[in-house]
C-alpha positions as CSV (number, residue, x, y, z in Angstrom):
1,X,-48.2,93.7,15.6
2,X,-51.5,95.3,14.7
3,X,-54.4,93.4,13.5
4,X,-56.3,94.7,10.8
5,X,-60.7,94.9,10.4
6,X,-61.8,93.3,7.8
7,X,-65.7,94.8,6.7
8,X,-67.4,95.3,3.4
9,X,-66.7,99.0,2.1
10,X,-69.1,100.8,-0.6
11,X,-66.7,100.4,-3.3
12,X,-66.2,103.7,-4.1
13,X,-65.1,104.5,-0.8
14,X,-61.3,102.9,-1.6
15,X,-59.3,103.9,-5.1
16,X,-56.3,102.3,-6.8
17,X,-53.0,104.1,-5.6
18,X,-51.6,106.3,-8.2
19,X,-48.2,105.1,-7.9
20,X,-49.3,101.4,-8.5
21,X,-46.8,100.3,-11.0
22,X,-48.0,96.5,-11.5
23,X,-49.8,95.6,-14.6
24,X,-52.2,93.3,-13.7
25,X,-54.4,90.7,-15.6
26,X,-58.1,92.9,-14.6
27,X,-59.3,89.8,-16.9
28,X,-58.3,87.0,-15.0
29,X,-59.4,88.5,-12.0
30,X,-62.8,89.1,-12.9
31,X,-62.8,85.5,-13.8
32,X,-62.2,84.4,-10.9
33,X,-64.2,86.5,-9.1
34,X,-67.0,85.3,-11.1
35,X,-66.2,81.7,-10.2
36,X,-65.2,82.0,-7.2
37,X,-66.3,85.6,-5.4
38,X,-64.0,87.5,-3.6
39,X,-62.0,85.2,-1.0
40,X,-59.6,87.6,0.3
41,X,-60.2,91.4,0.8
42,X,-58.2,94.3,-0.3
43,X,-56.0,96.5,1.8
44,X,-56.0,100.6,1.9
45,X,-54.7,103.3,3.6
46,X,-57.0,104.3,6.1
47,X,-55.9,108.5,5.6
48,X,-56.2,108.3,1.8
49,X,-58.5,105.4,0.6
50,X,-55.3,104.5,-1.8
51,X,-55.1,100.8,-2.2
52,X,-52.0,98.8,-1.2
53,X,-52.6,95.4,-2.0
54,X,-55.7,94.5,-4.7
55,X,-55.4,97.2,-7.1
56,X,-56.6,94.7,-9.8
57,X,-58.8,93.3,-7.7
58,X,-60.9,96.4,-7.3
59,X,-60.7,97.0,-10.8
60,X,-62.0,93.7,-11.4
61,X,-64.6,94.3,-9.1
62,X,-65.9,97.6,-10.8
63,X,-65.9,96.4,-14.0
64,X,-68.1,93.6,-13.4
65,X,-70.4,96.0,-11.3
66,X,-70.0,95.5,-8.3
67,X,-71.1,97.7,-5.4
68,X,-69.5,96.7,-2.7
69,X,-65.8,94.9,-1.4
70,X,-64.4,93.4,1.2
71,X,-61.6,95.6,2.5
72,X,-58.9,95.9,5.5
73,X,-57.9,99.6,6.5
74,X,-54.2,100.4,7.1
75,X,-53.4,102.8,9.3
76,X,-49.9,104.0,7.8
77,X,-47.9,107.2,6.5
78,X,-47.7,107.9,2.7
79,X,-44.2,106.5,2.9
80,X,-45.2,102.9,4.5
81,X,-47.9,102.7,2.1
82,X,-45.1,102.9,-1.0
83,X,-43.2,100.4,0.7
84,X,-46.5,98.1,1.3
85,X,-47.3,99.0,-2.2
86,X,-43.7,97.9,-3.3
87,X,-43.4,94.6,-1.0
88,X,-47.1,93.1,-1.8
89,X,-46.2,93.2,-5.6
90,X,-42.2,92.2,-5.3
91,X,-43.1,89.2,-2.9
92,X,-45.5,87.9,-5.7
93,X,-42.8,88.6,-8.0
94,X,-40.3,86.2,-6.4
95,X,-42.6,82.9,-5.8
96,X,-42.0,80.4,-8.3
97,X,-44.2,77.0,-9.0
98,X,-43.1,73.2,-8.2
99,X,-43.6,72.1,-11.6
100,X,-44.7,68.7,-11.5
101,X,-46.8,69.7,-8.6
102,X,-48.6,72.2,-10.6
103,X,-48.9,69.7,-13.9
104,X,-50.4,67.1,-11.0
105,X,-53.0,69.5,-9.8
106,X,-54.3,71.1,-13.1
107,X,-54.2,67.3,-14.8
108,X,-56.3,66.4,-11.7
109,X,-58.9,68.9,-12.1
110,X,-58.9,68.8,-15.7
111,X,-60.4,65.7,-15.3
112,X,-63.4,66.9,-13.4
113,X,-66.6,68.9,-14.5
114,X,-65.3,72.1,-14.4
115,X,-62.1,71.3,-16.2
116,X,-59.9,74.3,-15.5
117,X,-62.7,76.9,-15.2
118,X,-61.9,79.1,-12.7
119,X,-57.9,78.4,-11.7
120,X,-56.4,80.8,-14.6
121,X,-54.7,77.9,-16.4
122,X,-56.6,76.7,-19.3
123,X,-55.5,73.6,-22.1
124,X,-53.3,75.3,-23.8
125,X,-51.3,76.4,-20.6
126,X,-51.3,73.4,-19.2
127,X,-49.8,71.9,-22.6
128,X,-47.3,74.5,-22.5
129,X,-46.1,73.7,-19.1
130,X,-45.9,69.5,-19.9
131,X,-44.0,70.4,-23.3
132,X,-41.4,72.6,-20.8
133,X,-41.2,70.0,-18.3
134,X,-40.6,67.3,-20.9
135,X,-38.0,69.2,-22.8
136,X,-36.2,69.9,-19.5
137,X,-36.4,66.1,-18.2
138,X,-34.7,65.4,-22.0
139,X,-31.9,67.9,-21.7
140,X,-31.4,66.2,-17.9
141,X,-31.3,63.0,-19.5
142,X,-28.9,63.7,-22.0
143,X,-26.7,65.4,-20.1
144,X,-26.5,62.2,-17.6
145,X,-26.0,60.3,-20.9
146,X,-22.5,62.2,-21.9
147,X,-21.8,62.6,-18.2
148,X,-18.7,60.2,-18.1
149,X,-16.9,58.8,-14.5
150,X,-13.5,59.5,-15.2
151,X,-11.4,56.8,-12.9
152,X,-7.8,57.7,-12.6
153,X,-5.5,54.9,-13.5
154,X,-3.0,52.9,-11.0
155,X,0.3,53.3,-11.1
156,X,2.3,50.4,-10.6
157,X,5.7,49.4,-11.0
158,X,5.7,46.6,-13.2
159,X,9.5,46.9,-14.6
160,X,12.2,48.6,-14.7
161,X,13.0,52.8,-14.6
162,X,13.2,54.2,-17.7
163,X,15.9,56.1,-18.1
164,X,15.3,60.2,-18.8
165,X,16.5,60.5,-21.8
166,X,13.6,57.6,-22.5
167,X,11.0,59.9,-21.3
168,X,10.6,62.4,-24.0
169,X,12.1,63.4,-27.5
170,X,14.2,66.8,-27.7
171,X,15.2,66.4,-31.1
172,X,13.2,69.7,-32.5
173,X,13.5,71.5,-29.4
174,X,17.2,71.6,-29.4
175,X,17.2,72.6,-32.7
176,X,15.4,75.6,-32.1
177,X,17.1,76.5,-28.8
178,X,20.2,76.3,-31.1
179,X,18.6,78.7,-33.7
180,X,17.4,81.0,-31.3
181,X,20.7,81.2,-29.7
182,X,22.4,82.2,-32.3
183,X,19.7,85.1,-34.0
184,X,21.6,87.9,-31.8
185,X,17.6,89.2,-31.0
186,X,16.5,91.0,-28.1
187,X,16.2,89.3,-24.9
188,X,12.4,89.6,-24.4
189,X,11.9,88.1,-27.7
190,X,14.6,85.5,-27.3
191,X,13.0,84.5,-23.8
192,X,9.9,84.7,-25.8
193,X,10.8,82.4,-28.8
194,X,12.3,79.7,-26.2
195,X,9.3,79.3,-24.3
196,X,7.5,79.1,-27.4
197,X,9.9,76.1,-28.6
198,X,9.1,73.9,-25.6
199,X,5.8,73.1,-27.4
200,X,8.2,71.0,-29.7
201,X,9.0,68.8,-26.7
202,X,7.4,65.3,-27.5
203,X,6.4,63.0,-24.5
204,X,6.6,59.6,-24.2
205,X,3.7,58.7,-21.9
206,X,3.8,55.1,-21.8
207,X,7.8,55.4,-20.5
208,X,6.4,58.2,-18.1
209,X,3.8,56.0,-16.4
210,X,6.5,53.6,-16.0
211,X,9.0,56.0,-14.7
212,X,6.6,57.8,-12.2
213,X,5.6,54.7,-9.5
214,X,9.6,54.4,-8.9
215,X,10.0,58.1,-8.3
216,X,9.4,59.9,-4.5
217,X,6.6,61.0,-3.3
218,X,7.8,64.7,-3.6
219,X,9.1,64.1,-7.5
220,X,5.4,62.1,-8.2
221,X,3.7,65.1,-6.4
222,X,5.7,67.5,-9.3
223,X,4.8,65.1,-12.2
224,X,1.4,65.5,-11.3
225,X,0.9,69.1,-11.1
226,X,2.5,69.1,-14.9
227,X,0.0,66.9,-15.7
228,X,2.4,64.7,-17.0
229,X,0.5,61.9,-15.0
230,X,-3.5,62.4,-14.1
231,X,-4.3,60.8,-10.7
232,X,-7.4,62.9,-9.8
233,X,-9.5,63.5,-12.8
234,X,-11.6,66.3,-10.7
235,X,-7.8,68.2,-10.2
236,X,-7.2,68.2,-13.6
237,X,-9.9,69.5,-14.8
238,X,-10.0,72.6,-12.4
239,X,-6.4,72.9,-13.3
240,X,-7.2,73.6,-17.2
241,X,-5.6,70.1,-18.2
242,X,-8.9,68.4,-19.0
243,X,-11.9,70.4,-20.9
244,X,-13.6,67.1,-22.3
245,X,-16.7,67.6,-20.0
246,X,-17.3,71.1,-20.1
247,X,-16.6,71.2,-23.8
248,X,-19.5,68.3,-24.4
249,X,-22.0,70.1,-22.0
250,X,-21.6,73.5,-24.4
251,X,-22.3,71.7,-27.9
252,X,-24.9,69.6,-26.1
253,X,-26.2,72.7,-24.9
254,X,-26.1,74.4,-28.7
255,X,-27.3,71.1,-30.3
256,X,-30.3,71.2,-28.2
257,X,-31.0,74.9,-28.5
258,X,-30.7,74.8,-31.9
259,X,-33.1,72.2,-32.4
260,X,-35.8,74.0,-30.7
């Protein structure tokens, strides 16, 4: 790893890289240079004088009429120069803030004699950060309020085992099956209509709950798989038998978005 020597050079000895695609805020950088001076050097390709990092710092210094600038020369070929140019910009893009920490810092400085001068933020920006943080917290609170801890019931033997005939009413289903079988239609359509007819089976879930604890573990597992009883609420949601939680979250987010 080679170290870079930092020196003060003539500002005209270097120039912005012609392939720099970054659009920086020269005005904000100018304010920083006026408030704090240059506290980190720019980096340029030694063989060409093209700036690899700090293109907009150079532009801001030039606009302020500076004659010199603090810089470090990097010995590299043109390909590596392009890679450095891109990663310097990209690494900045990937950075994020700890919003609460940022707000605390800005509030602290806002109470000083210079207020937010030289930070790149102003009162409006701080107000927006606070507003966004409050909205995020409100959303979290609302989601917490609507999130319910679903406790699955415990099925215990409390009486005699109900008869199979008591578990569901097949009257409408049987009637439809008879009509479908007499219709003399193609097998594929018949199969579809027979499947659709099962929608008219009426289950007696109270009797099913009484029937369940009398059964062997094998039968109980099959009943759970058909959602005749709910033992694990998370499994029920994952298997598509219960969608209440997801629906509530979607409705809540929709309401919040409309109110903004």
